[in-house]
C-alpha positions in Angstrom: 95.4 116.7 64.3 92.2 115.6 65.9 92.7 114.6 69.5 91.6 111.1 70.5 88.1 110.8 71.9 87.8 110.1 75.6 86.7 106.5 75.9 83.5 105.4 77.7 84.3 102.2 79.5 81.5 100.0 80.8 82.7 98.4 84.1 79.5 96.4 84.6 81.1 93.1 83.6 83.9 93.7 86.2 81.2 94.4 88.8 79.4 91.2 87.9 82.6 89.1 88.4 82.9 88.0 84.8 86.5 86.9 84.2 86.6 87.8 80.5 84.9 91.1 81.1 87.2 91.9 83.9 90.2 91.4 81.7 88.7 93.5 79.0 87.8 96.3 81.4 91.3 96.3 83.0 93.0 96.5 79.6 90.7 99.3 78.4 91.3 101.3 81.5 95.1 100.8 81.3 95.1 101.8 77.6 93.0 105.0 78.4 95.3 106.0 81.2 98.5 105.4 79.3 97.5 106.9 76.0 95.0 109.7 76.9 95.0 110.2 80.7 91.2 110.4 80.9 88.3 108.0 80.8 84.5 108.0 81.4 82.9 105.0 83.1 79.4 103.5 82.6 77.8 100.6 84.3 79.0 101.9 87.7 75.9 100.9 89.6 75.1 104.2 91.2 71.4 104.5 90.6 70.1 107.5 88.6 67.3 107.9 91.1 69.8 108.3 93.9 71.7 111.0 92.0 68.4 112.8 91.4 67.6 112.6 95.1 71.0 114.2 95.9 70.1 117.1 93.6 66.7 117.5 95.1 67.7 117.5 98.8 70.6 119.8 97.9 68.3 122.3 96.3 65.9 122.0 99.2 68.7 122.9 101.6 70.0 125.8 99.5 66.5 127.2 99.3 66.3 127.6 103.1 66.6 131.0 104.8 70.2 132.1 105.1 70.1 132.1 108.9 69.1 128.5 109.0 71.9 127.6 106.6 74.5 129.5 108.5 73.6 127.5 111.6 75.0 124.5 109.7 78.5 125.9 109.4 81.5 124.0 110.7 82.9 125.1 114.1 86.4 125.1 112.5 86.6 127.0 109.1 89.6 124.8 108.3 87.5 121.6 108.3 85.3 121.1 105.2 82.0 120.2 106.8 78.6 121.7 106.6 77.6 125.0 104.9 79.7 127.7 103.3 77.9 130.9 102.2 78.2 132.6 98.9 81.5 134.4 98.5 82.9 133.0 101.8 85.6 130.9 100.3 88.4 131.5 97.9 90.0 128.6 96.1 92.5 130.7 94.2 94.3 131.6 97.4 95.2 128.0 97.9 97.6 128.6 94.9 98.7 131.9 96.4 96.6 134.0 94.0 95.0 137.3 95.1 91.6 136.6 93.6 88.1 137.6 94.7 85.9 135.1 96.6 84.1 132.3 94.8 80.5 132.8 93.6 79.0 129.6 95.0 77.5 128.2 98.1 78.6 124.8 99.3 77.6 122.0 101.7 80.3 119.5 102.6 80.1 116.0 104.1 83.1 113.9 105.0 83.9 110.4 106.1 81.0 108.5 107.7 83.5 106.3 109.6 85.3 107.9 112.6 89.0 107.1 112.5 90.0 110.1 114.7 91.1 108.0 117.6 93.2 105.8 115.3 95.2 108.8 114.2 95.2 110.7 117.5 99.0 110.5 117.6 99.4 112.1 114.2 99.3 115.9 114.6 96.3 117.4 112.8 95.2 114.1 111.2 92.3 113.5 113.5 90.7 116.8 112.1 90.0 115.2 108.8 87.6 112.8 110.5 85.6 115.5 112.2 81.9 114.8 112.7 79.6 115.7 109.9 77.1 118.5 110.3 73.6 117.4 109.3 70.7 119.8 108.7 67.2 118.9 110.0 65.7 120.1 106.7 65.1 118.6 104.3 64.2 115.7 106.5 65.7 113.1 104.2 69.0 115.0 103.7 71.2 112.8 105.9 69.7 109.6 104.6 70.1 110.5 100.9 73.7 111.8 101.3 74.7 108.8 103.4 73.5 106.5 100.7 75.2 108.5 98.0 78.5 108.7 99.9 78.5 104.9 100.5 77.7 104.3 96.8 80.6 106.5 95.7 82.9 104.9 98.4 82.1 101.5 97.0 82.7 102.7 93.4 86.0 104.2 94.3 87.1 100.9 95.8 86.1 99.1 92.7 88.0 101.5 90.5 91.1 101.2 92.6 90.9 97.4 92.1 90.5 97.9 88.3 93.6 100.2 88.3 95.5 97.5 90.2 94.7 94.9 87.6 95.5 97.4 84.8 99.0 97.8 86.4 99.5 94.0 86.5 99.2 94.0 90.3 97.0 91.8 92.6 93.4 93.0 92.5 93.4 93.9 96.2 96.7 95.7 96.1 95.3 99.1 97.1 92.7 97.9 99.5 94.7 98.5 102.7 95.8 102.0 101.4 92.3 103.4 101.1 90.4 101.7 103.9 90.7 104.8 106.2 90.3 107.4 103.5 89.0 110.9 104.4 87.2 111.8 101.1 84.8 114.7 101.1 81.6 115.0 99.1 80.6 118.6 98.4 77.3 119.9 97.0 77.7 123.2 95.1 75.1 125.8 94.3 75.9 128.4 91.6 73.2 131.0 92.0 72.1 133.4 89.3 74.6 136.2 89.2 73.6 139.6 90.6 75.5 142.2 88.7 78.9 141.8 87.1 81.6 139.8 88.8 84.7 141.4 90.1 87.8 141.2 87.9 89.1 137.6 88.0 86.1 136.4 90.0 84.9 132.9 89.2 82.3 130.5 90.4 85.2 128.4 91.7 88.8 129.7 91.6 91.8 127.6 90.3 92.2 124.4 92.2 
């Protein structure tokens, strides 16, 4: 039996505020989630040029000398911010697996809005709003990643509104549940391998 194709759903009509288009998008998303569990979106409004800039500044950063990159590490290894060197992290261990370290470098940014004071009474919660670590090179790194994070933040909110409509709920149903999110945005570099990997070693372990 041939599995069903993952649908590509253009959400541009929803984003434009077209009533008929919104109904069609919500129905298409609902059907995809109920029958397949996956979907691909088009018409999301994130400019291709911005995505290209993210790749460019990421590669510019990863090309820097190691010492300069290491200076951009988080003060707390438990907080996903800033730079993580090659083979310094191990996603498999989050599942209790005894696997070798991952063969990738990473740079993480987190929320741009600081809600730490709001959650000060909740043990450990304030850490997820830790300040971002911004490199000085490339010079446009912070500007590009801030624009990209905001674009994805906006898109996530729109998708949650579409999901609400697909569930037959008021469009703004989830708004108050995601307004203080702590989403992270990592950039990964998978450098050319040097030699054979260790047994069970992956670019990124199970997660």
